[in-house]
SELUM-742333 format. One record per residue (C-alpha): x negated, y, z; residue in three letters; chain; residue number from 1. Coordinates in pm, 1 decimal. Each point is the difference from the previous one (the first is absolute). Example, Ala and Ser with C-alpha at 12.3 -4.5 7.8 and 13.67 -1.06 7.14 Angstrom:
% SELUM-742333
xx/yy/zz/residu/chaine/num
-1230.0/-450.0/780.0/ALA/A/1
-137.0/344.0/-66.0/SER/A/2
***
This chain:
% SELUM-742333
xx/yy/zz/residu/chaine/num
3474.4/-1815.8/-1150.5/MET/A/1
-167.6/232.4/-248.8/PRO/A/2
-327.6/173.9/133.6/ALA/A/3
165.5/342.2/-71.6/SER/A/4
187.1/-24.9/289.8/THR/A/5
-289.1/83.4/220.3/ASN/A/6
138.5/-236.1/284.9/LEU/A/7
-355.2/-66.1/164.8/ILE/A/8
-93.4/393.3/-10.4/SER/A/9
353.5/90.2/120.2/ARG/A/10
-7.5/-244.5/297.1/ALA/A/11
-348.2/96.1/101.1/ALA/A/12
101.9/370.8/-23.1/HIS/A/13
336.7/-38.1/193.5/ASP/A/14
-124.9/-260.1/283.8/LEU/A/15
-294.8/197.0/65.7/SER/A/16
191.9/317.0/21.6/LEU/A/17
232.2/-146.7/218.1/ALA/A/18
-276.8/-120.6/224.5/THR/A/19
-176.6/338.6/16.3/TRP/A/20
320.9/163.9/69.2/PHE/A/21
144.3/-240.2/248.4/GLY/A/22
-327.4/-47.8/193.0/GLY/A/23
-54.7/367.3/36.8/SER/A/24
365.6/50.8/134.0/LEU/A/25
-40.5/-295.0/226.7/MET/A/26
-327.4/122.4/141.3/GLY/A/27
147.9/377.9/55.1/ALA/A/28
314.4/-123.5/173.5/VAL/A/29
-84.2/-365.1/153.6/GLY/A/30
-363.3/-9.5/50.6/LEU/A/31
-64.5/377.4/119.5/ASN/A/32
329.6/-1.9/169.9/GLY/A/33
-46.6/-309.8/186.6/ALA/A/34
-351.2/57.3/96.8/THR/A/35
85.5/361.0/160.5/ALA/A/36
231.4/-220.6/251.7/LYS/A/37
-305.9/-173.9/136.5/ALA/A/38
-10.9/53.8/372.9/LYS/A/39
-368.0/72.3/-14.6/ASP/A/40
-87.0/307.3/-191.2/PRO/A/41
-343.5/-125.7/-94.8/SER/A/42
155.7/-304.8/-169.5/GLU/A/43
206.3/233.7/-232.7/ARG/A/44
-256.9/116.8/-212.6/LEU/A/45
-184.3/-351.0/9.9/ARG/A/46
296.0/-217.9/-104.6/LEU/A/47
116.9/226.4/-276.4/SER/A/48
-353.1/44.4/-126.8/THR/A/49
-24.9/-382.5/13.5/LEU/A/50
335.6/-64.0/-184.8/GLY/A/51
-87.5/265.0/-271.0/TRP/A/52
-343.8/-168.4/-48.8/ALA/A/53
173.9/-349.3/-95.0/ARG/A/54
235.4/187.5/-212.2/TRP/A/55
-255.9/214.9/-207.5/THR/A/56
-153.8/-275.4/-212.7/PRO/A/57
379.4/-96.1/-105.2/VAL/A/58
80.9/380.0/-63.5/GLN/A/59
-316.9/71.7/-200.6/ILE/A/60
86.5/-353.8/-232.9/ALA/A/61
372.5/130.9/-20.4/ALA/A/62
-121.3/339.6/-122.8/ALA/A/63
-258.2/-171.5/-251.0/ALA/A/64
238.4/-251.5/-127.3/VAL/A/65
272.3/265.8/-65.7/HIS/A/66
-239.3/196.1/-184.2/THR/A/67
-104.7/-296.8/-220.1/VAL/A/68
365.7/-92.2/-59.5/GLY/A/69
96.8/364.0/-108.0/GLY/A/70
-266.6/8.2/-237.2/ILE/A/71
120.4/-333.3/-130.4/GLY/A/72
330.3/159.9/-43.1/LEU/A/73
-121.3/313.9/-185.3/ILE/A/74
-207.3/-201.7/-248.6/VAL/A/75
300.0/-239.6/-43.4/GLY/A/76
239.8/295.9/-61.5/ASN/A/77
-229.5/230.0/-171.2/ARG/A/78
211.9/49.9/-291.0/SER/A/79
288.9/104.8/195.4/ARG/A/80
-226.8/225.4/243.9/VAL/A/81
-142.7/166.5/-327.1/ALA/A/82
343.8/55.9/-141.9/LYS/A/83
212.0/82.7/284.5/ASP/A/84
-49.5/328.0/170.9/PRO/A/85
228.8/-155.7/292.6/GLY/A/86
-226.2/-289.6/39.0/SER/A/87
-317.6/230.8/-48.3/GLN/A/88
111.5/231.6/285.8/ALA/A/89
95.7/-290.6/201.4/ASN/A/90
-338.8/-193.7/-50.2/THR/A/91
-177.2/334.3/78.3/ILE/A/92
169.9/63.1/326.8/ALA/A/93
-48.7/-363.6/93.7/LYS/A/94
-362.9/39.5/-54.1/THR/A/95
-46.3/332.1/214.4/VAL/A/96
204.6/-111.8/290.4/ILE/A/97
-187.0/-357.1/10.6/THR/A/98
-325.4/184.3/-0.1/LEU/A/99
145.7/262.6/299.0/ALA/A/100
104.2/-344.3/179.5/ALA/A/101
-322.1/-151.9/-49.2/MET/A/102
-146.1/317.3/141.5/GLY/A/103
206.1/-2.2/296.8/ALA/A/104
-46.2/-346.3/70.1/THR/A/105
-380.7/57.6/3.1/GLY/A/106
26.1/296.6/206.5/TYR/A/107
216.7/-182.3/243.7/SER/A/108
-251.7/-270.9/30.4/GLY/A/109
-274.1/276.1/50.9/TYR/A/110
204.9/129.8/311.2/LEU/A/111
86.2/-358.8/104.5/GLY/A/112
-390.0/-61.1/23.6/THR/A/113
-49.7/313.2/199.2/LYS/A/114
263.6/-69.3/233.0/ILE/A/115
-142.9/-338.3/64.7/GLY/A/116
-336.9/157.5/82.1/LYS/A/117
182.1/177.1/281.9/HIS/A/118
218.6/-266.8/94.1/ALA/A/119
-141.2/-33.9/346.2/ASP/A/120
134.3/364.1/65.9/GLU/A/121
364.9/-160.9/-29.9/GLY/A/122
313.2/206.6/-124.6/GLY/A/123
337.1/82.8/47.3/ALA/A/124
60.1/-219.6/-298.4/GLY/A/125
-201.0/-86.0/-340.4/ALA/A/126
53.7/317.3/-153.7/THR/A/127
111.6/189.8/338.6/GLU/A/128
-303.1/167.6/181.4/PRO/A/129
2.8/-25.1/386.2/SER/A/130
-75.3/323.3/190.3/VAL/A/131
-357.1/-103.0/77.5/SER/A/132
-100.4/-99.4/-379.6/ALA/A/133
-307.0/145.0/-167.6/SER/A/134
55.3/263.0/-272.0/THR/A/135
-136.6/-261.8/-267.5/GLU/A/136
262.0/-258.1/117.2/LEU/A/137
293.9/227.9/45.0/ALA/A/138
-70.8/148.1/-365.0/SER/A/139
-21.2/-333.1/-144.8/ALA/A/140
332.2/-128.1/181.0/GLN/A/141
184.6/310.5/-93.1/LYS/A/142
-106.8/-37.6/-364.9/GLN/A/143
106.1/-370.9/-6.6/LEU/A/144
324.0/92.4/155.5/ALA/A/145
64.2/155.6/-344.8/VAL/A/146
-183.9/-185.5/-232.7/VAL/A/147
154.5/-349.0/122.2/GLN/A/148
336.0/124.1/-130.0/TRP/A/149
-155.0/129.7/-332.2/VAL/A/150
-72.8/-326.5/-129.2/ILE/A/151
339.4/-172.0/27.5/PRO/A/152
155.1/319.0/-146.0/ALA/A/153
-248.4/11.4/-299.4/LEU/A/154
38.7/-388.9/-55.7/THR/A/155
388.2/33.5/50.8/GLY/A/156
-3.4/239.9/-269.2/VAL/A/157
-186.1/-236.7/-239.0/LEU/A/158
252.2/-262.6/71.0/VAL/A/159
270.6/258.0/-96.7/VAL/A/160
-203.8/100.7/-335.7/LEU/A/161
-43.9/-362.5/-82.3/GLY/A/162
386.0/-48.2/24.1/ALA/A/163
19.8/286.5/-224.4/GLN/A/164
-245.6/-149.9/-249.5/GLN/A/165
194.3/-328.0/-2.7/GLY/A/166
325.2/197.5/-82.8/GLU/A/167
-213.8/183.3/-299.2/GLN/A/168
-56.3/-354.4/-148.7/GLN/A/169
336.0/-94.2/-40.5/ARG/A/170
49.8/170.6/-297.6/GLY/A/171
-177.9/48.0/-326.7/LEU/A/172
-163.6/338.0/68.9/ARG/A/173
-349.4/-22.1/-125.3/GLY/A/174
31.0/-293.6/-176.2/LEU/A/175
210.9/51.3/-309.1/LEU/A/176
-296.9/179.7/-187.6/ASP/A/177
-264.1/-252.0/92.3/THR/A/178
***
């Protein structure tokens, strides 16, 4: 297989994005949803915090590998990116959305840390404050209730843009005048 296929970069890029997308979606739906059903309200935040703490290194690694794979693809396809306006636009959009997804992931981790510090207060759910929640805890939970969905939304858009990029590479656009 010729080196120009970018197999390693593409595999790293796509598998890590699948991990990032799937893990964030499973966490929002599965982990946060399940911990909201714990009988003891004080266990809800503790269990969610523990689960996310175990996932965080994987999430960070996935974002990092995705970035490295993406850079490899840009380098490997630099001629196409330089000459094809569609490839340029896609690459720019993916870069901006990747940065936004990284920011949302980092902010989610920050909010999770704040929530974890108040886990003893309990909660109606991982992202739903109890009526007796402190202002700091309630604020962090309300923000996380939104941010937890922003991450799979942004990474889902990256999946679609990756598919679009694959379609752009089917033809000869950007390669005829190398």
